[in-house]
N, C-alpha and C positions, 0 to 999 in steps of 0.2 A: 452107447448113449449118443443121441444126436447133438450136434453143435448148435447152440442158440443162434437164432436169426435176429437181426439182419447182419450178415457178414459181407461188408463192402470194403475189401482191402483197398485203401487209398492212403497216400501219405498223411500222417497225422493221427491215424487211428489203428495202425497195425499193432501197437502194444496192447490196446484194449482187446483186439481180436485174439491176439496170442493168449492173453489171460483167460478169455472165454473158452478157448480150445483146451488149455491146460485144465481148467476147472471141469469141463465136460468129459474129457477123455483120460486125464491122468498122464498124458504125454508131456514131455518137456518141450517147450516151444521157444525158439529164439528168432530174432529178426536180424538177418544178415544181408546187407546190401539191398534192403527193401523187400526181401523175400522171407516168407515164413518157413522156418526149418524145424521139422518135428522129429523127435526121437523118443524111444522108450526111456523111462528112468533107468539108471544103471542098476544091474543085478548080476548075480553070479560072479564070474571071474572079473568082469569089468569093475563091479563094485568092490570086489576083494582087492584089486590093484589099487583103487583109490584109497581104501581103508589102510592098506599097508603103507602106502606113501604118506598119508596124513599122520599115522602113528610114528613114522620115522622122522617126519619133519618137525612135529610139534615140540619135542624136547631139545631139538638142535637149532631151531630158528633163533636169530638174535631177538632179544627180549622185547623189542618194539614191534614185532610182526606176529601175525597169526595165520593159520591155514584154514580156509573156509570152503565148505561145500555148498552147493545150491545158492551161490551168490552171483548175480548177474553184473556184467560190466557194460557200461554205456559207451556208445561211440560219440566222440566229441563232434559237435556241429551237425548231428543227424538226429532229428526228433524221434525216430522210430528204432533205429538200430541198437541192438544189444546182443551180447553172447553170454551164455552161462557155461563157463568152463567146468570141467569135472572137479577141479580144485583150483583155488586162487590164493596167493599169498599177498596180504594187504597189511597196512599198519594196523596194529591191534585196537586203534580207536574205532575201527569198524564195529566192534562189540557194542558201542554206545550210539551208533549212527542211526538216524531215522530214515535215511534215504533208501530208496528202492534199488537204485543202481550205484555200483561203486564207480568211482572215477578211474578211467584206465591209466591215468598218470600215477595213481597210487599203487597199481598192480605191479609188483616186482617179479611175479611169476604166475603164469597161467598154465594149467596142465590139462591136456586133452588125452583121454585114453580111447583108442580107436575101437569101435564096435566091430563085431564079426562081419557085418554087412556094409560097412562104410566104404564109399567109393573114393578113389584117389582124387578125383576132381573136387569133391566136397572137402576133403582134407586140405588141399592146397588153397582153396578159396577161404577157408576158415583161418589158415595160417596168415594169409594176406590181410584178413580183417583185423587180426590182433596187431599186426605190424602197423597198419594204417591208424589204428586206435592209439598206438604208442605204448603198448604193454612191453615192459623192459625185456622179458624173456618168456618164451613159449616152449614148454616141454611136451612133446608128443610121444606117447608110449603106445607101442603096437603089439598087443598080445597075440596077434595072428602069426607074427614072425619072430617074436621075442626080441624086438629091437626098440631103440629109443632114438629121438632126434631132439637136440636142443637148439633153438633158434634165438639169436641175440642181435643186438644193435639194429633196432627198427629204424628205417629211413627210406624215403622215396617209395613208400607203398609196399615194402618188402623187408624181410629180415636180411641184413647184410652178412651175417655169419651163421654157419650151421656146423654143429659137431654131432656125431652119432656113434652108436655102439650097439652091442648085443647085451642081452640079459647076462648078468655075471660081471659086467664091467660097470664101474662107478660113473655117476653123472656129476661132473664138476659144475656146480651152480655159480654164476657170476656174483660179484658184489652187488648189492649190500648183503647178500646171503652168505656167500663164500663158504659153502660146505659141499661135501660129496655125498650123493645119495647112493645107497646100495640097491642093486636090482636083482640080486640072486634069488630073492623070495617072491618075485612077481610071477603070478600064474600065467600060463599060456592057454589059448583056446585049443580045444581038441585033445587035451592031455589030461590025465587024471592027477598028475603031480605037478609041482612047480618046476620051472626050468632051472 
């Protein structure tokens, strides 16, 4: 299906163009650093990883938080930039909010599950975007290799701390969450069974 015209990407209208592309194609569109970034909606093992993570988080989160899919987080002081993590943990008042974009200062955890075709450059640029936005913690899950990386302490345009591990090892989430996520049931790409 063709994308509606006119598409004139310039500061101040990238969000409108992203919405037009999403509506016309069904792709998920984000605006990162003034660039339109398109990806297919999660399916298969990527979607399964997100679902398993959300099901694990929901009963264990502190009562004032919720785990949300398909929720975009805005970049402070940038009229166009926003990211849509695969999962984001926000105060549960988000249930009643009319805003289109969540405030990154409210995001205590953003989760990105790496797709089979994602490039290392794209991953590191997105990590930096979350750090600049001030998202407290970023969890990157990589079903290609059965690994995870937790980035914390955003500052100076990057996360100052990183811990990592393999599927089967728990992920210790920082406060205010203060819980450990199990990874042994996360699926891996290219295998018929979970790791």
